[in-house]
N, C-alpha and C positions, 0 to 999 in steps of 0.2 A: 455250312450250318443250315439246318432245315428251316423252311419258312412255312407259315400258316397261310393257307389260301382259303378264301370263302367263295363258294359257288352257289348260285341258284340253279337247281336242276329241274327243268321242265320235263314232264312225262312220268314223274313218280306218282303212281296211283295206289300202291299198296305195299305191304311189307315184303312181298316178293321182289318188287323193284328195288327196294332199299337193300335187300340181301344181295341182289345182283351187283349193285354198285359197290357194296362192301367187299364182295368176293373178287371183283375185278381189280380193285385198288390195293387190297391187302396182300396180294401175291407179288406186287412190285417191290423189289428190294429197297428202293429209295424212299418209299412211303413209310413214315413212322407211325402215323395214326390217322384214322378216318372216323368221323362221326357224321351220320346222315339223319336229319329230322324230317320225317314224312309230312308232318303237319305244316311246316313252313316251306318245305321243298329245298332246304338249305343243306349244304355239305361243308364240313370243316375238315380240311385235309392238311396235315403237317407232313412235308415232304422236301426232299432235296431236288425233286423234279421242278421244272419251271411250270408256271400256271398254264402256259400254252400246251405243254406235254400232257398235263393232267386233263385239260379240256378236250384234247384230241382223243384221249382214251375214253372219257365219258361219252363223248359224241359218237365214237366208233361203236359203242355198245347200244346205240339207238336212242339216246337221250339228248337233250339240248342243254348244254351248260353255259352259264353266264357268270363270268368272273365279277365278284363284287369287290370294288376297291376298298382298302382299309380306311 
C-alpha cells in the first residue's frame, strides 16, 4: 500500500525546479502522485517507495530533501 511522504526540498527557486522534481518522480512506476509547492518548498509524494529511496532520488537531482515526520 502506498504511503504519503512529506519532504521539505531546499533549492527550489522557481517553477523550473518544481518541474524538474515532478518529472523525476512521475516517471518512477511506484510513485502514485506528486505535489510540489514552490512557496513552502514542500513536496507531498504518495508512493510505494520508502522515504529513503525518494530522498536519494531528490538529492541525486541536486536538491536537499528533508523528511517531515507525520
